[in-house]
N, C-alpha and C positions, 0 to 999 in steps of 0.2 A: 545352540542354546535352547533351552526349553522356553515356551511362551511366557511362563510365569517369571523365569529368571530374566528374560529379555525385557519384560515390562518393568521389573524392579530396577534394572540397570539403566534403562532408557525410558523413563516415565513420560517424557514430553515429546511425543512424536511430532507434534505441531512445531517444535523448535526447528525442525528441518525445513519448514516452509519459509517463504518470505512473510514476515509478521510485522506488526506495529509494536513499537516499544510501549506506548500507552494505548491500551485497548478500550478505553471509555473516556468520554468527554461530554460536557454540557452541550445540548443542542443550541445552535445559534452563536456559539462561542468561537473565538479564534483558537485554532488547534495547530500545534507543531507536530507534524507527522514525521516519525523516524522509522523508515523501513529498514528492517534488519535482514540482511542476506547472509545465511549461515553456511552456504556451500555452493559449489559450482554445479555443473551438469555431468553426472557420472564421472567425476574426476577432472573434468575440463574446467579451466578458469572462466569466470564470468567476465564478459566484455561489454555488456550493455544491460541497463535496467530501464524499462519503460512502464510508467504507471498511468492508468486512466483515472482522471479525477471524476468522482461521482457527481451526478446531477444535483444541483442545489448547493454545492460547495463553491464559494466565490472568493475573489481577491487572492488567488493562489500565487505564491512566490516560492520558487525552488532555491535551495542553497547550492552555490557552486561547489564543486568537489575537485581539489587539485588532482591533476592527471587524467581528468575525464572531461569530455565535451558536454555542454549542457544545451539542450534545446527544448522549446515549448511549442505546443500547438494551441492556437486559440480558435474559438468558435462562438457564435451568438448563444446567449442564455435563452432558455425556453420563454422566460418572461423577464423584463427589466427588474433589477433589484436595487432598492435604496441601500446605500452603504455610506454612512456618515453624511456628508453634504452632497454626495454625488449619486447619480443613478447609473448603475453599470448595465450595459447591454450585451457585453461579451467578456470572455475571460479564458484563462488557461483550462484546457480540457485534457491535456496529456503532457507529461514531462518525460524526457529521455536523457539519461546519462550514458554516453557511449565512449568508446575508444580507450577505456581503461583496461586493467587486467587484475582481477581479484582471484588469486589462487584458490583452488577448491579447499585447501586446508585452513584457510583464513575466513574471517567474517568481516563485514563492514556495514555501514549505515548510510542511507541516502535520505536527505532531509528536505522538507518543504513545509509551508504553512499556508493557512487560509481560513476563512470563516465557514464553519459547518452549517449544514442545512438546518433551518428552524422547523424541525419536525417533532412529533410527540416523543417523549422519553420512552425508552425501551426498544426503540427501533434500531436497526443496524444500517451502517453505511459501509459499502464494500469498495475496496481499492484493487481492481484487477492489475496484476503485474506480469509482464513478460520479461523473463530473465534469459538473455542470449549469452551463449558461451562460445569459446573457440570451436568447440564441436558440440552441436546440439543446442537445445533450449528447453526451458521449463516454463510452461504457461500457467501461472497461478491465477486462473481466471474463473474458477467455478464459484458461483454465488449460490449458497444454500437456499433451498426452497423453505417456505414458511414452516416453522416447527422442526427444522433440521439443524444440525450443528455443523460447523466447518470440519469437525473431526470425522464426519460421515463421508468426506470427499477426499480424493487422492491429491488433487491440485487446487485447494481452496484459495480464493482471493483473500487478501488481508482484510480483517473485519474490525469495525469500531462500533461499540455500543453507545447510543446516545442516551445521556442522562438528562434529568430535569434541569431546567435553567435555575441558577442560584437565586 
């Protein structure tokens, strides 16, 4: 295929990456993250998805997925955070869905929710994801430098743009 024809037939190269269904949300809001996994590793089925929760995202709760084991890793927050009537000092920093099998020809979604960082609008929050397969792995962990786009990277982390609070 010529480059022009390939671009016309496959305009969204980013769809091959692990992406977020909703790619923008209000800073400080509760956000339902839906990670879309569109393929395996060079034809090999996906057997695990691990996502690192960005600093400042709190009260994270993953959704169980039938046929997959679910585990979380917790660690202290950099600073305590007021959350409703409580003060949180630690929380989920990583989620792992393991033990399943997602064939390369299929796609699936992995879901969790939490409160987004209360940062200025226009900033980005990145969710690095490691996709393990029966043979090999894809490390979607590249965080773009300021002024660069995820499209500039081969294995970009899933990105979320923060919007102004309503």
